[in-house]
Residue, then its C-alpha position, 0 to 999 in steps of 0.5 A: m071290514i066293519i069293526l064293531g064296538s059295543g053298544g052305541h059304537t055298534a048302533e051308530m055303525l050299524r045305520i051307516v051299514e043299512h043304508l050301504n048297496f050290499e051287492n057294492y060292498s060284498p062279501r062284508v067281514y064283521i069284526c066284534a069284540r068275543t065278549d061282546e055277544l050283542s054285537a053279533e047278534k045285531v049282524r045277524n038281524l042286519e043281514d037275515g036273508n044274506e050269506d056274503y058275510k061273516i062275524v070274526e071276533i077279536y080280544r079286546s084292546r081294553e076292557v071296559r074300566q080298565s086302566y090305560f097302563t095295563s092295557i098297553w099289554t091288551t093292545g099288544f096282545a090284540t094287535l098280534n091276534c089280528l095279524p093272521i085275521l088281517w093277512r087272511e082277508n086282507p080286506e079292501l075297505i075297513l070302515c070304523n068308527g070310534p070303539g078302542t076294538c078298531v085301533p090293533l087292527c088298524i095299526v096292522a092294516f096301516l103297517f100291511k100298508a106301507l109295508c106293501i103287503t096289502q092296499n086298504v081304505i082306512v075310513f075312521i067316522e069319529s062317533f057322534c058324541r064327540v063335539k069338541s075333541f077326539s076320542l082317544t082311538g080318534k087321536i090315534l086313528y087321524y095318523l094312520a087313517d086315509h079318511v077321517v069323517v066327524q059328524w060335528a063342523y067343530l072337529s074340522k077346524p084346522v086343529y083337525s084339518r085333515s078331517v071332513f065334516l058329513 
C-alpha cells in the first residue's frame, strides 16, 4: 500500500516507487485523497501497461489551511473511513512519506497489528524538505511506524534515535 499526499509528497513517493521491482510488490494499492485528482493521474502514468494495481480514495484528515482544532473531527472521520479499506486490502507493507493523509491509515494499521488482527510493516519516509525537525506527521508516526527513514543526517541524531538515515 502506497500512500500519496499531494504535490511534492506525491512526486517524492513516485520517485521511490518507480525504483521498486513491481514483481516483488504486487498488487499495489495506491491511496490518495478524494480531492486529489492529480496524484491519481500520475499513478496511472507510472503504471501505464500494468494491471496489478488499484487506486483507492479516502477522505483527507486535514485540508490545506484547515485549523488544527477542526482537523480533530476530520481526522476522526477519515480514520473511521480507513477501517474497511485496511480490513479489505490487508497490506503487508504500508509505504508513506509525510502527508497528513497517511496518519489515519497508519493509526488503523497500528491498532490492527496491536490487536493481532493483521500483520503489516509501516515504513515512514520523512519528506526531503524536512532538514532539522520532523513534520507533524513525522512526530506522530515516529511512534507508530516500524521503520522511520530520514534523508538528512541531522534527523538521525540521538533526538530521533529510531530513524535511519539514507
